[in-house]
C-alpha atoms as an extended CHARMM CRD file, in Angstrom:
* protein
*
        77  EXT
         1         1  MET       CA            -12.1860000000        4.3970000000       -8.1800000000  PROA      1               0.0000000000
         2         2  PRO       CA            -14.5930000000        6.7690000000       -6.4620000000  PROA      2               0.0000000000
         3         3  THR       CA            -13.1230000000        9.3640000000       -4.1360000000  PROA      3               0.0000000000
         4         4  SER       CA            -13.3120000000        8.3550000000       -0.4900000000  PROA      4               0.0000000000
         5         5  PHE       CA            -11.1730000000        8.4720000000        2.5970000000  PROA      5               0.0000000000
         6         6  LEU       CA             -8.6310000000        5.6870000000        2.8890000000  PROA      6               0.0000000000
         7         7  GLU       CA             -7.3330000000        4.1860000000        6.0880000000  PROA      7               0.0000000000
         8         8  ILE       CA             -4.3610000000        2.0360000000        6.9840000000  PROA      8               0.0000000000
         9         9  VAL       CA             -5.1400000000       -0.6810000000        9.5050000000  PROA      9               0.0000000000
        10        10  GLU       CA             -3.0070000000       -3.3490000000       11.1610000000  PROA      10              0.0000000000
        11        11  LEU       CA             -5.1500000000       -6.4820000000       11.3950000000  PROA      11              0.0000000000
        12        12  PRO       CA             -4.9650000000       -8.9650000000       14.2860000000  PROA      12              0.0000000000
        13        13  ASP       CA             -2.9600000000      -11.3650000000       12.0920000000  PROA      13              0.0000000000
        14        14  GLY       CA             -0.2520000000       -8.7000000000       11.6370000000  PROA      14              0.0000000000
        15        15  SER       CA             -1.1650000000       -7.8040000000        8.0560000000  PROA      15              0.0000000000
        16        16  ILE       CA             -1.3080000000       -4.1090000000        7.2530000000  PROA      16              0.0000000000
        17        17  VAL       CA             -4.0840000000       -3.1700000000        4.8620000000  PROA      17              0.0000000000
        18        18  LEU       CA             -5.2830000000       -0.1620000000        2.9240000000  PROA      18              0.0000000000
        19        19  ARG       CA             -9.0470000000        0.1250000000        2.7070000000  PROA      19              0.0000000000
        20        20  ARG       CA            -11.8040000000        2.6600000000        2.2810000000  PROA      20              0.0000000000
        21        21  ALA       CA            -12.8480000000        4.1420000000        5.6180000000  PROA      21              0.0000000000
        22        22  ASP       CA            -16.5020000000        3.3220000000        4.9350000000  PROA      22              0.0000000000
        23        23  ASP       CA            -15.8780000000       -0.2700000000        3.8030000000  PROA      23              0.0000000000
        24        24  GLU       CA            -14.2750000000       -3.3640000000        5.3370000000  PROA      24              0.0000000000
        25        25  GLY       CA            -13.0820000000       -4.5350000000        1.8980000000  PROA      25              0.0000000000
        26        26  VAL       CA             -9.3010000000       -4.5470000000        1.5220000000  PROA      26              0.0000000000
        27        27  LEU       CA             -7.6930000000       -2.7060000000       -1.4030000000  PROA      27              0.0000000000
        28        28  VAL       CA             -4.0510000000       -3.6230000000       -0.7080000000  PROA      28              0.0000000000
        29        29  THR       CA             -2.3440000000       -5.9070000000        1.8260000000  PROA      29              0.0000000000
        30        30  LEU       CA              1.2290000000       -5.7740000000        3.0890000000  PROA      30              0.0000000000
        31        31  ASP       CA              2.7420000000       -8.6360000000        5.0680000000  PROA      31              0.0000000000
        32        32  PHE       CA              6.1760000000       -8.2120000000        6.6090000000  PROA      32              0.0000000000
        33        33  SER       CA              8.0990000000      -11.3180000000        7.5820000000  PROA      33              0.0000000000
        34        34  ASP       CA              9.3190000000      -11.6690000000       11.1460000000  PROA      34              0.0000000000
        35        35  ASP       CA             12.8680000000      -11.0720000000        9.8760000000  PROA      35              0.0000000000
        36        36  ALA       CA             11.7990000000       -7.8490000000        8.1620000000  PROA      36              0.0000000000
        37        37  LYS       CA              9.9760000000       -6.6660000000       11.2950000000  PROA      37              0.0000000000
        38        38  ALA       CA             13.0960000000       -7.3630000000       13.3770000000  PROA      38              0.0000000000
        39        39  PHE       CA             15.2900000000       -5.5380000000       10.8640000000  PROA      39              0.0000000000
        40        40  LEU       CA             12.9300000000       -2.5490000000       10.8910000000  PROA      40              0.0000000000
        41        41  GLN       CA             12.9980000000       -2.5660000000       14.7160000000  PROA      41              0.0000000000
        42        42  GLY       CA              9.2340000000       -2.3310000000       15.0610000000  PROA      42              0.0000000000
        43        43  GLN       CA              8.8550000000        0.5060000000       12.5490000000  PROA      43              0.0000000000
        44        44  HSD       CA              7.1690000000       -1.6750000000        9.9030000000  PROA      44              0.0000000000
        45        45  VAL       CA              3.8820000000        0.2330000000       10.2370000000  PROA      45              0.0000000000
        46        46  GLU       CA              5.6610000000        3.5030000000        9.3870000000  PROA      46              0.0000000000
        47        47  ILE       CA              7.2870000000        1.8080000000        6.3710000000  PROA      47              0.0000000000
        48        48  ALA       CA              3.8680000000        0.4910000000        5.2850000000  PROA      48              0.0000000000
        49        49  LYS       CA              2.3990000000        4.0010000000        5.5460000000  PROA      49              0.0000000000
        50        50  ALA       CA              5.1610000000        5.3470000000        3.3000000000  PROA      50              0.0000000000
        51        51  MET       CA              4.6710000000        2.5090000000        0.7900000000  PROA      51              0.0000000000
        52        52  PHE       CA              0.9190000000        3.0820000000        0.6390000000  PROA      52              0.0000000000
        53        53  ASN       CA              1.4150000000        6.8460000000        0.3390000000  PROA      53              0.0000000000
        54        54  VAL       CA              3.6890000000        6.4950000000       -2.6920000000  PROA      54              0.0000000000
        55        55  GLY       CA              1.3870000000        3.9030000000       -4.2580000000  PROA      55              0.0000000000
        56        56  VAL       CA             -1.6880000000        6.1130000000       -3.9280000000  PROA      56              0.0000000000
        57        57  GLN       CA              0.2250000000        9.0820000000       -5.3570000000  PROA      57              0.0000000000
        58        58  MET       CA              1.3890000000        7.0330000000       -8.3560000000  PROA      58              0.0000000000
        59        59  ALA       CA             -2.1270000000        5.6660000000       -8.9380000000  PROA      59              0.0000000000
        60        60  GLY       CA             -3.4370000000        9.2320000000       -8.9400000000  PROA      60              0.0000000000
        61        61  ARG       CA             -0.8000000000       10.3260000000      -11.4330000000  PROA      61              0.0000000000
        62        62  MET       CA             -1.6000000000        7.3460000000      -13.6670000000  PROA      62              0.0000000000
        63        63  SER       CA             -5.3080000000        8.1450000000      -13.6270000000  PROA      63              0.0000000000
        64        64  GLU       CA             -4.5130000000       11.7260000000      -14.6320000000  PROA      64              0.0000000000
        65        65  GLY       CA             -2.3880000000       10.4940000000      -17.5330000000  PROA      65              0.0000000000
        66        66  GLU       CA              0.9070000000       11.7590000000      -16.1070000000  PROA      66              0.0000000000
        67        67  LEU       CA              2.4860000000        8.2940000000      -16.0560000000  PROA      67              0.0000000000
        68        68  GLU       CA              2.4450000000        5.9660000000      -19.0140000000  PROA      68              0.0000000000
        69        69  GLN       CA              1.5980000000        2.3530000000      -18.4090000000  PROA      69              0.0000000000
        70        70  GLU       CA              4.2030000000       -0.0380000000      -19.7480000000  PROA      70              0.0000000000
        71        71  GLU       CA              3.0720000000       -2.9190000000      -21.9130000000  PROA      71              0.0000000000
        72        72  ALA       CA              6.3180000000       -4.9030000000      -21.7020000000  PROA      72              0.0000000000
        73        73  PRO       CA              6.9350000000       -7.2170000000      -18.7350000000  PROA      73              0.0000000000
        74        74  ARG       CA              8.8110000000       -5.5180000000      -15.9240000000  PROA      74              0.0000000000
        75        75  VAL       CA             11.4650000000       -6.8630000000      -13.5920000000  PROA      75              0.0000000000
        76        76  LEU       CA             10.8420000000       -5.8220000000       -9.9980000000  PROA      76              0.0000000000
        77        77  HSD       CA             13.8960000000       -5.5360000000       -7.8000000000  PROA      77              0.0000000000
């Protein structure tokens, strides 16, 4: 992926997306349920920022060969 600035935007439908600053195309979408938003007491955007931050860091490490990609199916908890 070419280097560009990324931005985190909350869309009118409540989805939080990661996209390139110079493009309307969405790279990643996060949708929190109403229950999750209530549990997070309105801090869901801050949680989304942290999730995107870690994801971008891991993607960078993978592209630099620091993380090995697993071939076996993974269980996500």
